[in-house]
N, C-alpha and C positions, 0 to 999 in steps of 0.2 A: 551109475544108477543107469537102468535100462532104457532105451527111450522107444517109443512107439506112436501111434497115430493117437493124436488127440481128441477123442471122438466128447470131450467135456466141451469143448470151446465150441464145436460145431451146434452140440447141442443146445447150450446157451445161446446162440443164435438165433435158431430155430424157433428155442422156446419160448422167446417173446411174441407175445397175443401179436401184438401189432406187426413185426417184422414177419411172425407166418403167415398173417392174413397176407401181408404181401406178395411174400411169396407162395402161397394159394391164388392168387390173382395170374401170376406170373404161369402160371400150370397150363394155361391157355396158349402157352409156344408164343403168342403174341408179345410183342416190346411196350412198356408204358411207359410214360413220363413220371417225373416225381409227384403231380397235381394229382394224377390219375389214381397212383398208386397213395396218396395219403386220401385221397375218398373211399378207396376199398378199404383202409387201416379204420376209417375214424380220427385222423388225426389229422394235424396242421401241417402245412408244406415243409415247413424249416424244423418239425420233427420226425417226418420223414424222412427228409434227407440226411439226416443224421442215422437213423437206421440202413437208409441205403448205403452209406458211406461205410457201416459196421459189418455189413453184408458183402460187397464188394469187398474188403481187407481181406473177410476170411474163405475170401473162391467162391460165392456161393451165389454171382451177379455179373453179369457181362454189361458194360454202360458204354451206349456206344450214343457218341452227337451227330448231331443230323439241324443242320440248318442253327436256328434257335435253341431249341429243344434237344435234353439229353434222354437217350431213353436205355431203358434199364431193359434184360431177359434174365433169365436163368441159364446161370455158364456152361451146361451141358446136359445132357439125357442123364446123366450119373447122378444129376442134384434131384431131379422130376424123380427119377427110379424111388431116391432116398422119401423125398415127401410124401410121393405116391404108398411106399410102407409103412411109413407112420402116421396115413390116414388109415389103414386098413388095421393099425396096432391101435391105434385112437376106438376106432368103431369097436374092434373086438371085444375094448375092456369095456365097453359103455358109454365112452368119453362122446357124446354128439352133442354140433350146433344145434341148437332151435332152428328152424327154418321154419319160413312162410310160404305159401301160393302153392305152385303146381310145379315149381321147376325140381324140388326135391323127385320127385318118381321120374322126370323129364330127361335128368342127371343119369337118377342108376340104370335107367335103359338104357342111353348113349352118349358120352360126353369126350370132351377132348380131355386126352393127358400127355400136354407136352407136345401136341401136333401130332399122337397117331389115336388110336380108338381105342377106348375103355367103355365099362360099366357093361348090362345085360351081352348085347352084341360084341364089344370088342370080346370077351372068354370066349361068346358061342361061336366068333368066328377064329378062335385060337384052337377050341376042339375039334372044331371040323377041320381044321388045317393039319391038326397031329392024329388024327382020326381017319383022315383020306389018305395018311402017310407023305401029305407037303411038306412038313417039319417036321424034324427028328429032333427028339429030346434027349439026351444021353448024359441021365446026373444033370449038373448044370448047364451042360452042352445044347446050345439050341442050334439046329441048323438048317437050311433048306435043304430039300430032295430035288432029283432032276425031275420028279414028275410038278412038285413046286415051283420049279422052276419053269416049267411049262405054262403051268395056270398063271403065273406071274405077269409070263411075257404077255400071252391071251389077252388078258385084258388091259394090254397098251404100256406095261412099264417097262423103264428101258433097266432092264437086272445090271449090265454089264455097267453103266454109269456108276449104279447102287454100290457095286463089290469092287471098283475105282476108289471110292468114297472112303477116308480116315473112320468113319463112325459103325461100328456095327452093325453088320446086315444081319440079321436076327436077336432078339434079346427078350427074357422073361420078363414081364412084367406085375407083378402083385396086383389086382386091384380094389380098391381099398371098400368099393361097397359090394364086390360077389364074395372078395376072398379067396378068388381064385385067378389062374395068369391072364393076360391079353396079350397081345403081340406089340412089340417098341421095336427099336432101331430102326435104322433106316427104311426098311421094307416095313412096315408098321407105320412109318410116315406116309410112305410113297404110297399107300394102299388106300390112306385116307383122303388125302391128295387128289386121287386118281377120281374115287367116290364121287368127289367135288366136281369134277373134271365133268363128270361125265350126268351132271345134273342128279345122282341119286341123294346125294346128300347137301346139307349145308351147316357150318355151325354159327352161332351165336357167339360172338367173341367177350359179350359181357357175362353172357353163365356159364360157358365152355358146354353147352345143350349143344349135340347134335341131331339134328330133325331130318328123318328120313321122309322122302317122298313116298307116296305109295309105289310107283312104278319104280323108284330107287331101293324100297322096302321088298318089293318084290323078289328082285334082281339079284338082293343081298341074298334071298332065303334060297332061291336054285342056286347058288356059288356056296351058300355055308349054314343051307336051313338041316335042323338035326335030325329031323324028318326023314 
């Protein structure tokens, strides 16, 4: 009998509604406690602990203990990449959860996808970097060009430190709302972090919304404007 990846097991782990809600909450990149994840899923702490144990055993989570609390985060950006892809597939098939309030429009404009920028502004930045020759897409291989390295360095990002890391520098991530690509990988994370350091943007940890200040929006548009 031939062996292969057991996608059914991973799909079953993600497919439970409570576990899916907890995984989605962790897409902000912030580590959360059992009680916080239980609240996100609308279940008891005991039930949440059971679900989290299964997700941990399945390799989807990274648990850490600090003081009296145990925190959970996604195991890797590969897990986040799969989740974002599933969101895009669900949205494309018309399977959308009902939302209330103004956050839906804000999420679609700019949000955190596992510590990098997603939504309309994320895809705009990706398209601008490609059009300007700062990123090169060759099949599925995404790389930073010499001019891109200059742009990143001018922004104050330590490119050398990123290149020494184990994570991929540039990764293409399919945006669930735009159904186009945004930039993931260590560079995607560094860019969002730099936007925050420059006070261009701030993230809402509870909703994943990224809000740009008026001056930050203008600076973003100067760098990555479509016009």
